[in-house]
Structure formats: structure tokens, C-alpha cells
C-alpha positions, 0 to 999 in steps of 0.5 A: 315570899312576894313583896306585898304589892298595892295595886287598885283595879276592882276584880278578883282581888280586894276591894275592900282591904287597901288602905289610903286612895290613889293618887290623881290629877285633881283634889279627888282622892277619895279612891279606895284602890283594889286589885286585879292582881297586886297584894294587898296592904294588910287589912284593917282591923277597925270595926265597921261604921254607921249602919251596916244593915242590909238595904237593898239597891237605891231607887235609882238603880233603876235605868227605865227612866234613864240615867244621870252623868251625876249619878251612873257612878252611884248606879253602877257601884250599886249594881257591882254590889250586888254582882259581889253579893251574889258570887259570894253569897249566892243571894244579890241581897243576903238577909243578916246571917246570910253572909257566911254567918254575917252581915253583908255590909252594901253601905260601905261596898256602895261607898267602895263602888263608887268610888270604882264602878267597874275596873276603875271605869268610875275613877274622877267621878266627882268630876262628872258634872264639870261640864267636860264629860257626858255620858252615853245613856245605851252604853250606860245602860249596857254596862249595867246589863253586862255586871247584872250578868257577871259569871262569877268566874269569868274569863278574859273575854268577859272581863274585857267584854264588860270592861269595853263597855262600861268606860265606853259608857264615860266620855270626855270633852276636853282636847289635847293642851286642855286643862284636866283634873282627871284623865275621865275628862280627857278625850280618848286616845289621852290621858290627863298628864300632871304639871306637878307630878309630886305635889297637888296635882293639876295637868292638862290631856296628851296623848297616850303614851306608845309603847317603848315611852315613858309612864312613869308620870306620877309619884305623889304617892306610895310606889303600888298606887303610882304604878297603878296611876300610871296605867293612865298613861299606857291605855285610856283611863288605864282601861287597857284600850290600846292593849299596853300596860305600864311595866312597873315591876321587877319580878325577879327582885319581887320589887318596883322599879325607878319610874324613872324607867317605867315603859310602855308594853305590849300586854302579855299573854296567859301564864305571864306574869301581871301586876293587874288585868291590863298587863294581860292580853287574853286574861285576867291578873290571879291575884294568888299567882301574878299570873294572867289567867283565864277563867278567875273566880271575879271577886276573891274570898278576901274580897268576898269577907272583908265586907262580912259584919260578924 
């Protein structure tokens, strides 16, 4: 049996069943990982807390009055959850009983996607207003429009189109050598290189690693989360641009390898093994097969059912 792997990209898989936060270059550790391909930890059996009634998307989701850097993560989250509900339940705002006989927990969904955005585009959002991050209004509006038009059975090209736009909406300003708390604060082509990878993290912006260079730089969490965080060393903010991934998994032995051996490698073709979608050159990492494929049902059945309150 394939070893359970926790990965952290919000796409085809397990947006609501992973347990612990991603490691980050700061104290922003509120991220609940999901996947582009890996299997999650066992889902929680705790009953949901708080108000689980279905609510309309918050008023700030309108882009007519302009987007704000302070709330862009919340806006993207609201639209992601509407897309999820549409794909999973046939209604972007299902009534009570309209989510496979239960109630869609929109509040929890939006909490998760505020941390993640589209394919981790919102990672580090608590630092968006710290003066090192700016918002491109037009690209932000385009990101939201593309999420609204997301095809449930998504192609690799479709994923890359949305991902590119949503990542481009947020721009880091810190230059090489400047202090950072997350890679989102660093300008394009840089990542937040941790100065204390095993502790309470701080870092400095440094050039992305190139093919063949080491990427196992984050060791603060478990191996699955460390592998996802290490994607940031190979592509900007783990966005798949450039088309490199951090090779961290042995598919023969079905284990994560020693981070000291992880290196950036060129993304692979459809049909090849993958740990998340940054590994795929033209597809999406399917959570059932761990193969790059296109198209793939973007929100998996587990992702759909995890936020249904009976």
C-alpha cells in the first residue's frame, strides 16, 4: 500500500482533512495543507464548531470598488468556496440539505482557502500588508474571474492559466539579501531562504535554486510539509514558474528521502509520478494515482465531503 503522504496544494484533493500547518519562514503557521496529489493524514472525526449554517459570500467579494491588499486573501477564498460548492453540489451557495443531504460549512471552507488561495497563492497572507507586498488590481480581478469560470473537470493548461494569474496578482518587493518572513515578500525570482531552518524561522530573500541544486532547506515540520515548503526554493512561491520541482519522494520505496539529497528537477510529462502539481509540466497531479494527468476532477470527492455537516 502506498505510504500516506501529506501535501499542501489546494486543488484536486484534500482541502479540509490535513491536520497541521505548513512550515513557514515566520510565525505565520495557520495554513491547513491540501493537495495537488498526495494523500492526507487521516481526517479529523471531531464535530465542526461554530456556526455551520450556509451564508452568502461576504460583501467584500465584489471587485467593483477595487480590491485591497489587506483583504484579497478573503476575497479569493470566498470565490474558491463558491467554485467548490458549484463543482461538488451543483450550487455555488447550496441551501441546508443541499450538500449531499447535509449543510455546506462555508465558514470553515473560507478559513482554509484564506490561508491557501488558489494553489497556495495566498500563503503568507498575514504579511500582505507589511509593506513588502503589493497587489496588482487588474490581475487580482482576473484571478477572481478565472476562479469563477473554473471548469470542474480541469485540464493542466486550465490550472496553469489560473495559477499564473493568481500568483501574479501579489508581488513581493523585498530584494536579494533583505529580511523576509515568507517567500511572498520576496520579488519574483527569489524565495525566503531560512536562516534557521529547524527553528522559529526567519530568512533572507535569495535567488531561486536551479536544476540540480539542493532544495531540502526546510526541516521545521514533518517530511510531507517540508517537501511542499521546499517547492518554494525551485519555483517562485511554489507556483511552478519556472517549471522546476523539488524532488523529495522515492516512488519505488514509497518514502520521502533525506532532505539533504533533495534537488530541483525539471517538471515531468503526463503519466509520470508526481507528489504535487508543480511536478507536472502540462498536467495536474491526480490524488488517486500520483500521476500527472489532464484533465482531472479539480475538487475530489473527499474535498467535497469533508465540509458537509450532516
